[in-house]
C-alpha positions as CSV (number, residue, x, y, z in Angstrom):
1,M,-26.7,86.1,-22.2
2,G,-29.4,83.4,-22.0
3,V,-32.8,83.6,-20.4
4,V,-32.7,84.6,-16.7
5,S,-34.8,82.5,-14.3
6,L,-34.9,83.4,-10.6
7,P,-36.2,81.4,-7.6
8,E,-39.3,82.7,-5.8
9,V,-37.4,83.5,-2.5
10,P,-33.9,85.0,-2.3
11,Y,-31.4,82.5,-0.9
12,G,-30.5,84.8,2.0
13,A,-34.1,84.5,3.3
14,T,-35.0,80.9,3.2
15,A,-34.5,79.9,6.8
16,L,-37.0,80.1,9.7
17,R,-34.8,80.0,12.8
18,P,-35.1,80.9,16.5
19,S,-33.5,84.2,17.5
20,W,-30.8,84.5,20.1
21,A,-33.5,85.6,22.6
22,D,-35.5,82.4,21.9
23,L,-32.7,80.1,23.1
24,P,-32.8,78.9,26.7
25,E,-31.2,81.2,29.2
26,G,-28.9,78.5,30.4
27,L,-27.5,78.0,26.9
28,R,-27.1,81.7,26.3
29,A,-25.2,82.0,29.6
30,A,-23.0,79.1,28.8
31,I,-22.1,80.5,25.3
32,A,-21.4,84.0,26.8
33,A,-19.1,82.4,29.4
34,R,-17.2,80.5,26.7
35,L,-16.9,83.7,24.7
36,E,-15.6,85.4,27.9
37,S,-17.7,88.5,27.0
38,P,-21.4,89.4,27.0
39,V,-23.3,89.2,23.8
40,V,-24.4,92.7,22.9
41,W,-26.0,92.0,19.5
42,A,-27.1,88.9,17.6
43,T,-27.9,88.7,13.9
44,T,-29.8,85.5,12.9
45,A,-28.7,83.9,9.6
46,G,-31.4,84.0,7.0
47,G,-30.0,81.5,4.6
48,G,-30.2,77.7,4.6
49,F,-33.0,75.2,5.0
50,T,-32.8,74.1,8.7
51,R,-34.5,75.4,11.8
52,G,-31.6,75.3,14.2
53,F,-30.2,78.5,15.5
54,A,-27.4,80.1,13.4
55,G,-26.2,83.6,13.7
56,V,-23.4,86.1,14.3
57,L,-22.9,87.2,17.8
58,D,-21.2,90.5,18.6
59,T,-19.6,90.7,22.0
60,G,-18.7,93.4,24.4
61,S,-15.0,92.7,23.6
62,G,-15.7,93.9,20.0
63,R,-15.2,90.4,18.6
64,R,-17.7,88.6,16.4
65,Y,-18.4,84.9,16.3
66,F,-20.7,82.6,14.2
67,V,-22.6,80.2,16.5
68,K,-24.9,77.3,15.7
69,A,-27.1,75.5,18.2
70,A,-29.6,72.6,18.0
71,S,-31.7,70.8,20.6
72,L,-30.5,67.4,21.5
73,S,-34.0,66.2,22.0
74,H,-36.0,67.9,19.2
75,E,-33.3,68.4,16.6
76,R,-30.9,65.6,17.3
77,H,-30.1,65.2,13.6
78,L,-29.0,68.9,13.4
79,A,-26.8,68.4,16.4
80,D,-25.2,65.4,14.7
81,W,-24.7,67.3,11.5
82,Q,-23.0,70.1,13.5
83,Y,-20.8,67.7,15.2
84,R,-19.8,66.2,11.9
85,E,-19.2,69.7,10.3
86,V,-16.9,70.7,13.2
87,A,-14.8,67.5,12.7
88,I,-14.5,68.0,9.0
89,T,-14.0,71.8,9.0
90,G,-11.3,71.4,11.7
91,A,-9.4,69.0,9.4
92,L,-9.5,71.0,6.2
93,P,-6.1,72.1,4.8
94,E,-5.2,75.7,5.6
95,A,-5.6,76.8,2.0
96,V,-9.3,76.0,1.9
97,P,-11.3,79.2,2.2
98,A,-13.6,78.2,5.1
99,A,-14.3,79.4,8.6
100,R,-12.7,77.2,11.2
101,P,-14.3,75.9,14.3
102,L,-13.3,77.5,17.6
103,W,-15.1,75.4,20.2
104,S,-18.2,73.3,21.0
105,L,-20.3,72.8,24.1
106,T,-23.4,71.1,25.5
107,A,-25.7,73.1,27.8
108,A,-29.4,73.3,28.6
109,G,-30.2,70.3,26.4
110,Y,-28.5,71.9,23.3
111,Y,-25.3,71.3,21.4
112,A,-23.6,74.5,20.2
113,T,-20.7,75.2,18.0
114,C,-18.7,78.4,17.5
115,L,-16.9,79.2,14.2
116,E,-14.9,82.1,13.0
117,A,-17.4,84.8,11.7
118,V,-17.2,85.7,8.0
119,D,-18.2,89.3,7.5
120,G,-20.1,88.8,4.3
121,S,-23.4,87.7,2.7
122,V,-24.9,85.1,0.4
123,P,-24.5,86.0,-3.3
124,R,-27.6,87.4,-4.9
125,L,-29.2,86.1,-8.1
126,P,-28.7,86.6,-10.9
127,W,-25.0,86.1,-10.3
128,S,-22.7,89.1,-10.9
129,P,-19.6,87.9,-12.9
130,A,-17.3,89.2,-10.1
131,E,-19.0,87.2,-7.3
132,L,-19.4,84.1,-9.5
133,N,-15.7,84.3,-10.4
134,A,-14.8,84.7,-6.7
135,A,-16.9,81.6,-5.8
136,L,-15.3,79.5,-8.7
137,D,-11.8,80.6,-7.7
138,A,-12.5,79.7,-4.0
139,W,-13.7,76.2,-5.1
140,A,-10.7,75.8,-7.4
141,T,-8.4,76.6,-4.5
142,A,-10.3,74.2,-2.2
143,A,-10.4,71.4,-4.7
144,D,-6.7,71.7,-5.3
145,A,-5.9,71.6,-1.6
146,L,-8.2,68.6,-1.2
147,A,-6.9,66.6,-4.1
148,S,-4.5,64.9,-1.7
149,P,-6.5,65.2,1.6
150,P,-4.7,65.1,5.0
151,A,-4.8,61.9,6.9
152,E,-7.2,63.4,9.5
153,L,-9.8,63.7,6.7
154,T,-9.3,60.4,5.1
155,A,-9.6,58.7,8.5
156,M,-13.2,59.9,8.7
157,D,-14.2,57.3,6.1
158,L,-16.1,59.8,4.0
159,P,-18.5,58.1,1.6
160,P,-17.6,57.7,-2.1
161,L,-19.5,59.9,-4.5
162,P,-20.2,57.1,-7.0
163,G,-22.0,55.1,-4.3
164,L,-24.1,58.2,-3.4
165,L,-25.0,58.6,-7.0
166,R,-26.1,55.0,-7.4
167,H,-28.1,54.8,-4.2
168,E,-29.4,58.4,-3.6
169,L,-29.4,60.2,-7.0
170,S,-30.9,57.6,-9.3
171,W,-34.4,58.9,-9.4
172,W,-35.0,58.7,-13.2
173,T,-34.1,55.0,-13.0
174,E,-36.7,54.6,-10.2
175,I,-39.3,56.4,-12.3
176,V,-38.7,54.4,-15.4
177,A,-38.9,51.2,-13.4
178,G,-42.3,52.3,-12.0
179,R,-41.1,52.5,-8.4
180,E,-41.4,56.3,-8.2
181,P,-44.1,58.6,-9.7
182,A,-42.8,61.0,-12.3
183,P,-42.6,64.6,-11.2
184,P,-44.1,67.4,-13.3
185,M,-41.8,68.1,-16.2
186,P,-41.5,70.7,-19.0
187,E,-42.8,69.6,-22.3
188,Y,-39.4,69.4,-23.9
189,A,-38.3,66.7,-21.4
190,A,-41.6,64.8,-20.8
191,G,-40.9,62.1,-23.3
192,R,-37.2,61.6,-22.4
193,R,-37.4,59.7,-19.1
194,E,-35.6,56.7,-20.6
195,E,-32.8,58.9,-22.0
196,L,-32.5,60.7,-18.6
197,A,-32.3,57.4,-16.8
198,A,-29.7,56.1,-19.2
199,L,-27.6,59.3,-18.7
200,E,-28.1,59.1,-14.9
201,R,-26.7,55.6,-14.8
202,L,-23.5,56.8,-16.4
203,A,-22.8,59.4,-13.6
204,P,-21.1,57.0,-11.1
205,D,-18.6,55.9,-13.8
206,H,-17.3,59.5,-14.0
207,A,-17.5,60.5,-10.4
208,G,-14.7,58.5,-8.7
209,G,-11.7,60.1,-7.2
210,D,-9.4,60.0,-4.2
211,G,-9.8,63.7,-3.4
212,V,-12.4,65.2,-1.0
213,I,-15.2,67.3,-2.3
214,H,-17.7,69.6,-0.6
215,G,-20.7,67.5,-1.8
216,D,-23.3,70.3,-1.6
217,L,-21.8,73.4,-3.2
218,R,-24.9,75.5,-3.6
219,L,-25.0,79.3,-3.9
220,D,-26.3,79.6,-0.3
221,N,-23.2,77.7,0.9
222,V,-21.0,80.5,-0.4
223,M,-20.3,83.8,1.4
224,I,-18.8,86.9,-0.3
225,D,-16.9,89.1,2.2
226,G,-16.3,92.8,2.0
227,S,-13.2,92.5,0.0
228,G,-15.0,90.4,-2.7
229,R,-13.4,87.1,-1.6
230,A,-15.6,84.0,-1.5
231,W,-15.7,81.6,1.5
232,I,-17.2,78.1,1.3
233,C,-19.6,77.1,4.2
234,D,-21.4,74.1,5.5
235,W,-19.0,71.2,4.9
236,T,-21.3,68.5,6.5
237,W,-21.7,66.5,3.3
238,C,-18.1,66.0,2.3
239,C,-17.4,62.8,0.2
240,R,-14.6,61.3,-1.9
241,G,-14.9,61.9,-5.6
242,A,-14.4,64.0,-8.7
243,P,-14.4,67.7,-7.9
244,F,-16.3,68.6,-11.2
245,F,-19.5,67.4,-9.5
246,D,-19.4,70.4,-7.1
247,T,-18.6,72.8,-10.0
248,A,-21.6,71.5,-12.0
249,T,-23.8,71.9,-8.9
250,L,-22.8,75.5,-8.4
251,L,-23.1,76.4,-12.1
252,V,-26.7,75.4,-12.3
253,T,-27.5,78.8,-10.8
254,A,-25.1,80.4,-13.3
255,H,-27.1,78.8,-16.1
256,A,-30.2,80.2,-14.5
257,S,-28.6,83.6,-14.4
258,G,-28.3,83.6,-18.2
259,L,-24.5,83.0,-18.1
260,D,-22.5,80.6,-20.3
261,A,-22.3,77.7,-17.8
262,D,-20.7,75.5,-20.4
263,R,-17.8,77.9,-20.9
264,L,-17.4,78.4,-17.2
265,F,-17.3,74.7,-16.6
266,A,-14.9,73.9,-19.4
267,T,-12.5,76.6,-18.3
268,H,-12.6,75.8,-14.6
269,P,-9.6,73.8,-13.3
270,T,-12.0,71.0,-12.1
271,G,-13.9,70.9,-15.4
272,R,-11.1,70.9,-18.0
273,D,-10.8,67.7,-19.9
274,V,-14.0,66.3,-18.3
275,P,-16.0,64.4,-21.0
276,A,-19.2,66.0,-22.1
277,E,-21.0,62.8,-21.1
278,A,-19.8,63.2,-17.6
279,L,-21.4,66.7,-17.2
280,D,-24.6,65.5,-18.9
281,A,-24.9,62.5,-16.6
282,T,-24.3,64.7,-13.6
283,L,-27.0,67.1,-14.6
284,A,-29.4,64.2,-15.3
285,A,-28.8,62.8,-11.8
286,L,-29.2,66.3,-10.1
287,S,-32.4,67.1,-12.0
288,G,-34.0,63.8,-11.1
289,Y,-33.1,64.2,-7.4
290,W,-34.3,67.7,-7.1
291,L,-37.5,67.3,-9.1
292,T,-38.5,64.2,-7.2
293,R,-37.7,65.6,-3.8
294,A,-39.7,68.7,-4.6
295,E,-42.8,66.5,-4.8
296,S,-42.3,64.8,-1.5
297,G,-44.7,67.0,0.5
298,P,-44.3,69.8,3.0
299,S,-41.1,69.9,5.0
300,S,-40.6,70.8,8.6
301,A,-37.2,72.2,7.8
302,S,-38.2,75.2,5.7
303,P,-41.4,76.2,3.8
304,Y,-39.1,77.2,0.9
305,I,-37.1,74.0,0.4
306,R,-39.5,72.4,-2.0
307,G,-39.6,75.5,-4.1
308,H,-35.8,75.5,-4.1
309,Q,-35.7,71.9,-5.1
310,R,-38.2,72.4,-7.9
311,W,-36.5,75.4,-9.3
312,S,-33.0,73.8,-9.1
313,G,-34.3,70.7,-10.8
314,E,-35.9,72.7,-13.6
315,M,-32.7,74.7,-14.1
316,A,-30.4,71.6,-14.1
317,L,-32.8,70.0,-16.6
318,H,-32.9,73.1,-18.8
319,W,-29.1,73.3,-18.8
320,L,-29.0,69.6,-19.9
321,A,-31.6,70.2,-22.5
322,T,-29.6,73.1,-23.9
323,R,-26.6,71.0,-24.2
324,R,-28.4,68.0,-25.7
325,G,-30.4,70.1,-28.3
326,W,-33.8,69.3,-26.9
327,L,-35.1,72.9,-26.9
328,A,-36.8,74.8,-29.7
329,P,-35.0,77.9,-30.8
330,G,-35.4,80.8,-28.4
331,H,-36.1,78.5,-25.4
């Protein structure tokens, strides 16, 4: 076991969302009519970093549903994301462990979507081996099913991961070029910006692929149900590329939990035979993105998002430093 580092706020309590009662009466009535049963209890989701409504609705029929809703005037970007997620999730192969969309509607100036409810919770940190193995198994199953994606998915013109890395996750390169201020960094990495930028520039070379990946496989996009099975949520940011990228992203929190992330990566179906350079380059790109975004000022999405980004960037950088031998013994 390595040193355990935990974020300031549990990932199941990062969102500030309206409650069911806060939604317009016309929207609530339209949703209840679509459910064909009155809502007798509503539990607001505590995870995530958006302010749109998300929660589990219990109905008089005894059935449960997961519903999201966003204002078309004040949260149009969230409504657009939900529309995109519905299209992607509805096209996923049957083997992918994800809740499927049931319907969408527009009412009272809101866009709402209903998905199957997963009776579970976000994993807690530090990871328990059982829950982490369940999450890694779920991703292995999903990645295998998405290696040859169905035509409905490929027709969506999902962005290629190498392009995203070049244009959106090249922050060390921007810092070295003087176009972006350097974020606060631990002493062991402060003098390695050139090395980090050089590694980061290698990431796109390893990230290509014809399969579809999740693109944002964080701990809080995983749910563990009552049987211990993991479900993968929030498929809004799917792209085309190498599935080891999502494995690395998820395992940043395993490294923070003191677990052997290198072994977990190397033994995962998506990580086997992946060159060491590819993982190092990915961790460099992720650390630069997270650490730079953490310094971009307060966010209206969640007061906890900058802390999440800072901690995630520090953990990605620490994992990379461990692999590259930058740390003094005991660190």
